[in-house]
Steps between C-alpha positions, in 0.01 A plus 500: 500500500387793716721587796506706811848539645448613862716674752841490329762764511453639146818643351458667159768752415303601181239657726725578804298249711638323807218419733268221619221465244268262316495438126188395308557313173247397236526372141881529509492868587557694831166657591582680815760560777371604842471424862233267639368395157212254523514161322234482223330165452707245313836671570792291631660669802874492556601602854823700447548608863869528573585469129621745238272558199681647195457552132599171324880473482649528153828333386616678195784255419442130486595214268209257437700296241194452283511440205776246442673455838200358699725239671620790724168677551178570317218753519292281734778415750654852485160662572441261784840602651407870442161459678669319793741790529224757505544622146186568299679615183831402339685625194672219314825547315541407131801273513286191423533262201388652266569845630196726557600722211177501291121512531450124471721403796368790718145395417584140596614619844190718546260227399672224700501723805124566459427122526776385740634783716368578850637854484524774238778426258631793294758401232813705433606494131852503366676828404675327204397209283601176663669718765802483275572874520497542123169664403199633692194278559161645403414679820166628377392143423627377838306766683188421300533134600514591871863562580547762772878552443792391283832359618774278376544381861779254546688688232596868468434686165871542421455753220464849646347618170240225505412573866456867415255406226322259735444777755378741235268245335358377830435862603287541188315174554455566873659191644757463776862398417661276763872487473721206605809706560843338483811549290574157364860577416562575871301195613716275290506148645409628848261294705473689830577843649866596460652545842659325796261199494543433127881517545484252794272260311704526181199607294508766228341818610251754358600857599243751620603721213336255254165609639571861576634587154194339328259677741672836424458436123125442540454811714682721246298349211175555683611857573595554139181346355268657760363154544435294811709194587468242777820326623449143612656330812756756612759357740783761542560812702611671177169424313301641787713818504483545119116459510459726799700785323308445177166531674615822673555660157166377365597194292203263460668206656354235738656188641447184704705279726435145617471365854825303467696819431396655837517167689812311389862575407750312294587312824195282415706350211740327742487127460445569126128529565343514158172621655689825575595541134304769320535786254583766611694312766466541876725792601667647812371628836537858369272411201243341729498818714462707177196302395341568831590868486363517142171354617485732799551817301282407198786455255389135451135493388416136528583164649478220236603138551660417163346158574722272282414132528755241390492118505714326760727364220579859404608597845651176641823538297833679529459868592643622167244289307193572714228729349434839664192569700285410797127468571356781712118535480433316827776650707483869382242615752667384823844614380358841410302529825835474684572852356207629707642326811837659431350846454607531136140542380164547676205286391372767266843521332518124468159468337595786263803314371318167482172609350422868419833593331523185282145568376595857414824396318311236294198713443256244630170573686610329824669592822204677668201423721295794376122451463438386144844336459559142404485301830861371522580479868772343716437418863817454702580362845822690580563288813468157346824307535578218258784303353580500124452133414579391145237229516228753576587754232246539220772575235603213282866583571667515842817708425502733803773597740230551763394135533511417870478865611252598773317814391220717622203633309263318261212571267200324649252593228562602139196643328502550117205673334295430815582127504698343787774324298721413801426441859775394747 
C-alpha cells in the first residue's frame, strides 16, 4: 500500500516538527515530508485536515497472555485492541505459561506475531528462569530470539545480589532491564492502597513504602553497577522523587506510569469494585498530582498501559480473591490527551512519552517520522467524543474501570509498515 497523508498537523518530537504537512509513504517506508506534496499515481490519499499525525504510538508494557492463557487475550485480539487504541508497537511481558524465559518461547511469540498480529509485537523475556527469582535466564539467547528487554513483571526480583548480577549481565548483553518494584514483606496480604479508604472498607492495605523502598534499591544498584534500569508502573510520590533525584546525579534510570495512576485514586475501589484492583494499587490525590508533576518535568519518561486482561470469572469475585489488573490499550490515548487539556503536557511532550521515549528505552527503530524510517503512523482526532462501551472493545477481556466513561480523543487511522491496520 502506498499512501499520501495530506494536510495533517504533523507532530514529531524526534525532529522537532509541529506543523501542517503531508507525508508520502511507499513500500512500508516514509519517503518524504513536505508541504503541498503531489499524489503519485496509484497512491491512496488520506485527508488528515484537522487531525494530528504522529509517529506510531508505542506501549512498552502489555500482557498478551499468549502462550498458555489465551482465554484472557491472545496475540490476535491484543494486537487488534492495540491498533484500535492507536498503538503500532507493543512490548509484551513474559508472565505467560510457559514463561518467556528461553529462546523457544520467545521465538514462538515472534513467529505467531508475524502471522497473526496487526501491530509490531516485541517480546520481553524474563530476568530469571521461570520468573522464580532463583537464577538468571539466558539474556543473550533471549535477545537473539527477538526480546527487547527483560523483566520478571508481576514479581520483583527479591534477591538484591541476583538483581545486581542481572543489571551487570544485561549491560554486557545490551538489553534493557525492567523492574517490577515492590517489597513483598511490606505488601503482605494487602489488596489496595493503605489509607483512609482501605480502613473504611475493612481491606488490608499496601503502604506506599512497599514501592518506594524497592525503587530506591533498584536506583542504588543501577548506580553501583553503572548499568541502566527501567522502573515499571510507578504510582507514588516517593518513587517519582527518588527517580528525579537519581537522574539529577546521573544515574541511568528511566520509568513509566500508567493512565490509571494519573486519572484515578483509591476512591475508585469504593463499592469493592474489582476493576479498580491492580498492582501497584490506585493511590491518593497527592500521588496522582505527583504522577502529573513527574510527566511535566521529565522525571517520568513514558506512559504505558500495563494492559492486563482477565476473564470475568477472575474479577467477578470477592475483592480479596480478584486478580490484579485492568485492560488499557483502547482507553490510554483519550485519558492521556486529557493531560494536554489540563496543561500538564503539550502535544509534543505527550507524543514523546507515548512514542519517541519508549522506542529509545527499548532500543527499537520506531518513534519517528524521518524520511527512510519504517512507516508506523498514528492519525488522531483529538476532538472526537465517544463512550467506552464494553461491547465495542476489541480486547477479549472487559476488565476496565472506565467502562461507561465519556472520553475525548481517538485514533482514526493506525498505519503499520505503510499498511492501514485500523480505521475508525
